[in-house]
C-alpha positions in Angstrom: 22.9 19.0 -17.9 21.5 15.7 -18.8 23.6 12.8 -17.5 20.8 10.2 -17.6 19.9 8.8 -21.0 17.7 6.2 -22.7 18.9 2.7 -23.1 19.9 2.4 -26.8 19.3 -1.3 -27.0 17.4 -2.9 -24.1 16.2 -6.4 -23.5 13.2 -6.4 -21.2 12.1 -9.5 -19.4 8.9 -11.3 -20.3 8.9 -12.9 -16.8 10.8 -15.4 -14.8 14.3 -14.0 -15.1 14.4 -11.6 -12.2 16.8 -12.3 -9.3 18.5 -10.8 -6.3 21.8 -9.2 -7.2 24.9 -11.3 -7.1 26.2 -9.7 -3.9 23.1 -10.0 -1.7 23.9 -13.5 -0.4 25.6 -14.6 2.8 26.0 -18.2 1.6 27.0 -19.2 -2.0 24.8 -22.4 -1.6 21.8 -20.1 -1.7 22.7 -19.0 -5.2 23.0 -22.5 -6.4 19.6 -23.4 -4.9 17.9 -20.5 -6.6 19.4 -21.3 -10.0 18.5 -25.0 -9.6 14.9 -24.0 -8.8 14.7 -21.5 -11.6 17.3 -22.1 -14.4 16.0 -18.9 -16.2 17.1 -16.7 -13.2 19.6 -14.1 -14.2 21.8 -15.4 -11.4 22.8 -18.2 -13.7 24.4 -15.6 -15.9 25.7 -13.2 -13.2 27.2 -16.0 -11.1 27.8 -18.8 -13.6 30.3 -20.7 -11.4 27.5 -21.2 -8.9 25.1 -22.8 -11.3 24.6 -26.5 -10.6 26.3 -27.7 -13.8 29.3 -25.4 -13.3 30.2 -26.2 -9.7 33.9 -26.7 -9.4 34.8 -24.3 -12.1 36.3 -20.8 -11.5 34.3 -17.7 -12.4 36.5 -17.2 -15.4 36.1 -20.8 -16.5 32.3 -20.5 -16.3 32.0 -17.4 -18.4 31.4 -19.2 -21.7 28.4 -20.9 -20.1 27.1 -17.5 -19.0 27.3 -16.2 -22.5 25.5 -19.3 -23.8 22.7 -19.0 -21.2 22.1 -15.4 -22.2 22.0 -16.2 -25.9 19.5 -19.0 -25.1 17.3 -16.6 -23.0 17.2 -14.1 -25.8 16.3 -16.8 -28.4 13.6 -18.5 -26.3 11.6 -15.3 -25.7 12.6 -14.7 -22.1 13.5 -11.2 -23.2 12.1 -8.8 -25.8 14.1 -6.1 -27.4 13.4 -2.4 -27.3 15.3 0.7 -28.6 15.9 4.1 -27.1 13.7 3.4 -24.0 13.7 4.1 -20.3 11.8 1.7 -18.1 9.5 2.8 -15.3 9.9 0.7 -12.2 7.7 0.3 -9.1 8.2 -1.9 -6.1 5.2 -2.5 -3.9 4.0 -4.6 -1.0 1.2 -4.9 1.5 3.2 -3.3 4.3 5.3 -0.6 2.6 4.7 2.5 0.6 5.5 2.0 -3.1 9.1 2.6 -4.2 9.8 4.1 -7.7 12.7 4.2 -10.0 13.8 4.6 -13.6 15.9 2.2 -15.6 18.3 4.2 -17.8 21.9 4.7 -18.8 24.2 7.1 -16.9 27.4 8.7 -18.1 30.4 7.0 -16.5 32.5 10.1 -16.8 30.2 11.7 -14.2 31.5 9.4 -11.4 33.2 11.3 -8.6 35.0 9.6 -5.7 36.4 12.6 -3.9 36.0 16.4 -3.5 38.7 17.1 -6.1 37.0 15.0 -8.7 34.1 16.7 -10.6 30.9 14.8 -11.4 27.3 14.3 -10.5 27.5 10.6 -9.6 29.0 10.1 -6.1 30.5 6.7 -5.4 30.8 6.6 -1.6 32.3 3.3 -0.5 35.5 1.3 -0.7 35.3 -1.8 -2.9 36.9 -5.2 -3.3 39.1 -5.3 -6.4 38.4 -9.0 -7.1 34.7 -8.3 -7.4 35.3 -5.4 -9.8 37.4 -7.6 -12.0 34.6 -10.3 -12.1 32.0 -7.7 -13.2 34.4 -6.4 -16.0 35.0 -9.9 -17.2 31.3 -10.8 -17.2 30.3 -7.7 -19.2 33.0 -8.5 -21.8 32.0 -12.1 -22.0 28.2 -11.6 -22.4 28.1 -8.2 -24.0 25.3 -7.0 -21.7 24.8 -5.4 -18.3 22.3 -7.4 -16.2 22.2 -5.6 -12.8 21.6 -1.9 -12.4 23.5 0.5 -10.1 21.0 2.0 -7.7 21.4 5.8 -7.7 19.7 8.1 -5.2 18.6 11.4 -6.7 19.3 14.0 -4.0 18.3 17.2 -5.9 15.0 16.7 -7.6 14.1 13.6 -5.7 10.6 14.7 -4.6 9.6 15.9 -8.0 11.0 12.7 -9.6 9.1 10.6 -7.1 5.8 12.3 -8.0 6.4 12.1 -11.7 7.2 8.4 -11.6 4.2 7.7 -9.4 2.0 9.5 -11.9 3.6 7.8 -14.9 3.2 4.3 -13.6 -0.4 5.0 -12.6 -1.1 6.1 -16.2 0.8 3.4 -17.9 -1.7 0.6 -17.6 -0.8 -3.1 -17.1 3.0 -3.6 -16.6 5.1 -5.3 -19.2 6.2 -7.8 -16.6 6.2 -8.4 -12.8 8.4 -10.3 -10.5 8.0 -11.2 -6.8 11.1 -11.1 -4.6 12.1 -13.2 -1.6 10.4 -10.7 0.8 7.1 -10.8 -1.1 7.5 -7.4 -2.8 6.2 -7.1 -6.4 8.5 -5.5 -8.9 6.7 -4.1 -12.0 8.2 -2.5 -15.1 6.8 -0.5 -18.0 8.8 0.5 -21.2 8.6 4.2 -22.2 9.8 5.3 -25.6 10.9 8.7 -26.9 8.7 11.6 -26.4 7.9 14.4 -23.9 7.2 12.1 -21.0 10.5 10.4 -21.4 12.3 13.8 -21.7 10.7 15.0 -18.5 11.7 12.0 -16.5 15.3 12.1 -17.8 15.5 15.8 -16.9 14.3 15.1 -13.4 16.6 12.1 -13.0 19.5 14.3 -14.0 18.4 17.2 -11.7 21.0 16.9 -8.9 23.8 14.8 -7.4 23.2 11.0 -7.9 24.5 9.0 -4.9 25.4 5.3 -5.4 23.1 3.6 -2.9 23.9 0.1 -4.2 26.4 -1.0 -6.9 29.7 0.5 -6.0 31.5 -2.5 -7.6 29.3 -2.3 -10.8 30.0 1.4 -11.2 33.7 1.0 -10.8 33.6 -1.9 -13.2 32.1 0.4 -15.8 35.0 2.7 -15.4 37.6 0.0 -15.4 36.0 -1.7 -18.4 36.0 1.5 -20.4 32.2 1.8 -20.7 31.0 5.3 -21.6 27.7 4.6 -19.8 26.4 2.1 -17.2 23.0 0.7 -16.4 21.2 2.3 -13.5 18.0 2.6 -11.6 17.6 6.2 -10.5 15.4 6.2 -7.4 14.2 8.7 -4.8 14.9 9.3 -1.1 11.3 8.5 -0.3 11.7 5.1 -2.0 14.5 3.7 0.2 15.5 2.9 3.8 18.8 1.8 5.3 18.9 -1.5 7.1 21.7 -3.1 9.2 24.8 -4.5 7.5 26.5 -7.1 9.9 29.5 -9.4 9.8 30.2 -13.1 10.4 33.7 -14.3 11.1 34.1 -18.0 10.4 37.4 -18.5 12.2 38.9 -16.4 15.0 42.7 -15.9 15.2 42.5 -16.3 19.0 40.2 -17.7 21.6 37.0 -15.7 22.5 38.3 -14.7 25.9 41.6 -13.5 24.4 39.8 -11.5 21.7 37.8 -9.8 24.5 41.0 -9.1 26.4 42.6 -7.6 23.3 39.5 -5.4 22.8 39.8 -4.1 26.4 43.5 -3.5 25.9 42.7 -1.4 22.8 40.4 0.8 24.8 37.0 -0.8 24.2 34.3 -1.1 26.8 33.1 -4.7 27.0 30.0 -5.7 28.9 28.5 -9.2 28.9 24.7 -9.4 28.4 22.2 -12.1 29.3 20.1 -11.3 26.2 20.3 -13.0 22.8 22.1 -10.9 20.3 20.0 -8.2 18.6 20.8 -5.5 16.1 21.6 -2.3 18.1 19.8 1.0 17.5 21.9 4.0 16.2 24.1 5.2 19.1 24.1 1.8 20.9 27.2 -0.3 21.3 28.2 -3.0 18.8 27.0 -6.5 19.8 29.3 -9.5 19.6 28.1 -13.1 19.8 30.5 -15.9 20.3 30.5 -19.2 22.2 26.9 -18.8 23.2 27.5 -15.4 24.9 26.5 -11.9 23.9 28.7 -8.8 24.6 28.0 -5.1 24.2 31.1 -3.5 22.9 31.7 0.3 22.6 34.8 0.6 20.4 37.3 3.4 21.0 36.9 6.3 18.6 39.9 7.8 16.9 40.8 11.4 16.5 38.8 13.7 14.3 35.4 12.1 14.1 33.2 11.9 11.1 33.2 8.9 8.8 36.3 7.4 10.4 34.3 6.9 13.6 31.2 5.4 12.2 30.6 2.0 13.8 31.4 0.1 10.6 34.7 1.9 10.3 35.6 1.2 13.9 34.7 -2.5 13.5 36.9 -2.7 10.4 39.8 -0.8 12.0 39.8 -1.9 15.7 38.1 -5.4 15.7 39.0 -6.9 12.4 42.4 -5.3 11.6 44.0 -4.5 15.0 42.5 -7.3 17.3 41.9 -10.1 14.8 44.6 -9.2 12.3 42.3 -9.7 9.4 42.2 -7.7 6.2 38.6 -6.6 5.3 38.7 -8.8 2.2 39.7 -11.9 4.1 37.6 -14.9 3.2 36.9 -15.6 6.8 34.7 -12.5 6.9 31.2 -12.6 5.5 29.3 -9.4 5.1 25.6 -10.0 5.9 22.9 -7.6 4.7 19.7 -6.6 6.4 17.7 -9.4 4.8 19.2 -11.8 7.4 18.0 -11.2 11.0 20.1 -11.3 14.1 18.6 -14.8 14.9 20.1 -16.1 11.6 23.6 -14.8 12.5 23.4 -16.3 16.0 22.3 -19.6 14.4 25.3 -19.7 12.2 27.5 -19.3 15.3 25.5 -21.9 17.3 25.8 -24.4 14.4 29.5 -24.0 14.3 29.6 -22.5 10.8 31.0 -19.2 12.3 32.8 -18.4 15.5 31.8 -14.7 15.8 28.8 -12.6 14.8 29.2 -8.8 14.8 25.9 -6.8 14.9 26.2 -3.1 14.0 23.6 -0.4 14.2 22.4 0.7 10.7 23.9 3.9 9.4 21.4 6.8 9.6 20.3 8.6 6.5 21.7 11.8 7.8 25.1 10.3 8.3 25.0 8.8 4.8 24.0 12.1 3.2 26.6 14.1 5.2 29.4 11.7 4.1 28.4 11.9 0.5 28.1 15.7 0.4 31.6 15.8 1.8 32.7 13.5 -1.0 34.1 11.0 1.5 33.9 7.2 1.3 31.7 5.1 3.5 33.2 2.0 5.1 33.0 -1.1 3.1 29.6 -2.8 3.2 28.0 -0.3 5.6 24.7 0.6 3.9 22.1 -2.0 3.0 19.4 -0.1 1.2 16.0 -1.6 0.8 14.1 -2.3 -1.3 16.9 -3.3 -3.8 16.5 -3.2 -7.6 16.2 -6.7 -9.1 18.7 -7.9 -11.6 17.6 -9.5 -14.8 14.5 -7.4 -15.4 16.1 -4.9 -17.9 19.4 -5.6 -19.7 21.5 -3.1 -21.6 23.2 -4.5 -24.7 26.7 -3.1 -25.0 
């Protein structure tokens, strides 16, 4: 069954519009700085209230400006239209093997969130409702999807990887390229109807598609009543999972009392002389507060499985039980793997946060197991790299 389809009406960048996705930042000021340096960045449309000329407005109040920016970008040649296309995608660097993907549209009705719900697209993570509402409102205001959902093809992934590598090799010069903040080059090629497109769509549809990035965007497609959503279908050989840490800007008790509460909850707490570092899988969570580092092994609950992954224990034991914070509390910042441990410690040392929480990255085996069981990952627990860039390929609604 084919669940991956061509983009009926695509707008493909001619250069200069690519950007990190809206949810990849630990500090909103970074978004404003990027837009200020490059007004053509898709971030100015995706996060209009962070654009320099919209600061002080709410997201909703800034939506008309987002729509105006997109109209201007289409009119000034920043994008070129194409019909019934898929878009080949390659991400390369001097130190990593190339990653491959396919920009296309995917049936929203195929999204499955639990074992009782049929569908080939597995969404595996709890979400924040406010972010979903923003994505729905943006799509309605601008009439386009700008950032893709990253889907991992778990069935025919190896064959898809080989086919995409061959297709990009044979495609000649890319339609456009874009360099991200890590120095990776993102290249795209448009591919119209024909046997080559049919083969890639069949391979992209050849097994369960796991949401590796874009849980909010996929739910927004459902909530907004979209029959299809924009995706990049990628392969297991193209991705890795990096750490996903937390910063707490304000503690609800003093550091010593927080540590006493953790011990009372059954945690093992050991102070360390070392600067904080991201633990390896199986090692204790690291906490950094007041210039001191602690190794904390949080108490597991009954049953095991996903509920006892480190990210779930941090949410349940540390954030909820010890600090009394809901996961969506504004005092919690979710910090992806692009930010090293030294950056998190620096935020604490500078007084912009009171606690850094460093968590071992989820293993690919754990991720696959949870998804095959149709269970949800803890919020913000998997930082896949490399990430698909927003603003390279738009889908007109």
